[in-house]
MIKOLVEX-947833 format. One record per residue (C-alpha): x, y, z; residue in three letters. Coordinates in pm, whole numbers, plus 50000, padded with zeros to 5 digits. Layout:
REM residues N
PT,X,Y,Z,ALA
...
END
This chain:
REM residues 84
PT,49998,50001,50002,MET
PT,50155,50328,49896,THR
PT,50112,50650,50087,LYS
PT,49956,50940,49910,ILE
PT,50143,51264,49976,TYR
PT,50012,51612,49941,HIS
PT,50254,51899,49885,GLU
PT,50239,52256,50008,ILE
PT,50470,52515,49855,ARG
PT,50675,52692,50119,ASP
PT,50932,52973,50067,PRO
PT,51175,52828,50327,VAL
PT,51135,52451,50290,HIS
PT,51038,52455,49920,VAL
PT,50779,52176,49944,PHE
PT,50625,52039,50261,ILE
PT,50486,51687,50211,LYS
PT,50186,51572,50408,LEU
PT,50046,51223,50431,ASP
PT,49672,51167,50469,ASN
PT,49678,51174,50851,ASP
PT,49880,51496,50858,GLU
PT,49640,51650,50609,ARG
PT,49343,51562,50834,LYS
PT,49515,51751,51118,VAL
PT,49596,52041,50886,LEU
PT,49231,52066,50777,ASN
PT,49094,52052,51132,SER
PT,48921,52358,51274,PHE
PT,49170,52421,51557,PRO
PT,49466,52411,51314,PHE
PT,49289,52634,51061,GLN
PT,49229,52894,51332,ARG
PT,49604,52949,51341,LEU
PT,49569,53131,51010,ARG
PT,49436,53431,51199,HIS
PT,49700,53455,51474,ILE
PT,50014,53653,51405,HIS
PT,50342,53485,51495,GLN
PT,50517,53820,51555,LEU
PT,50232,53988,51748,ALA
PT,50177,54342,51618,MET
PT,50515,54390,51452,SER
PT,50337,54380,51111,TYR
PT,50209,54731,51192,LEU
PT,50569,54862,51194,VAL
PT,50716,54617,50939,TYR
PT,50459,54546,50666,PRO
PT,50656,54240,50547,GLY
PT,50632,54075,50892,ALA
PT,50298,53907,50827,THR
PT,50394,53558,50953,HIS
PT,50105,53362,51095,LYS
PT,50104,53076,51347,ARG
PT,49967,52851,51069,PHE
PT,50279,52904,50854,GLU
PT,50506,52863,51157,HIS
PT,50333,52537,51256,SER
PT,50377,52395,50905,LEU
PT,50753,52467,50924,GLY
PT,50776,52312,51271,VAL
PT,50596,52002,51147,MET
PT,50835,51974,50851,GLU
PT,51147,52007,51067,LEU
PT,51013,51769,51335,ALA
PT,50943,51513,51061,GLY
PT,51298,51546,50932,ARG
PT,51442,51494,51277,VAL
PT,51217,51192,51335,PHE
PT,51323,51037,51004,ASP
PT,51693,51074,51086,ILE
PT,51666,50955,51444,VAL
PT,51469,50644,51347,THR
PT,51703,50536,51065,GLN
PT,51844,50187,51125,GLU
PT,52206,50318,51146,VAL
PT,52109,50561,51422,ASN
PT,51929,50312,51645,ILE
PT,52166,50163,51904,HIS
PT,52043,49889,52136,ILE
PT,52226,49877,52464,SER
PT,52308,49521,52578,MET
PT,52420,49622,52924,GLY
PT,52758,49739,53065,PRO
END
């Protein structure tokens, strides 16, 4: 069974890939509410380019956390301790 991935274009990470379960979380009401919360508080009033939202930030965090998980769980990085 192959996973179906969805891609979101991101200026920092280029493409963020989502599997079906991640997409369900992304489409949930609580996650979508993050689109209306500014990551940098009211700095967008002083710096018009600072319009980062919690939604965008959370997508980037998810991408980086996924990369870390993939590296940590690779076979070569798993060490089983057999005692002293």
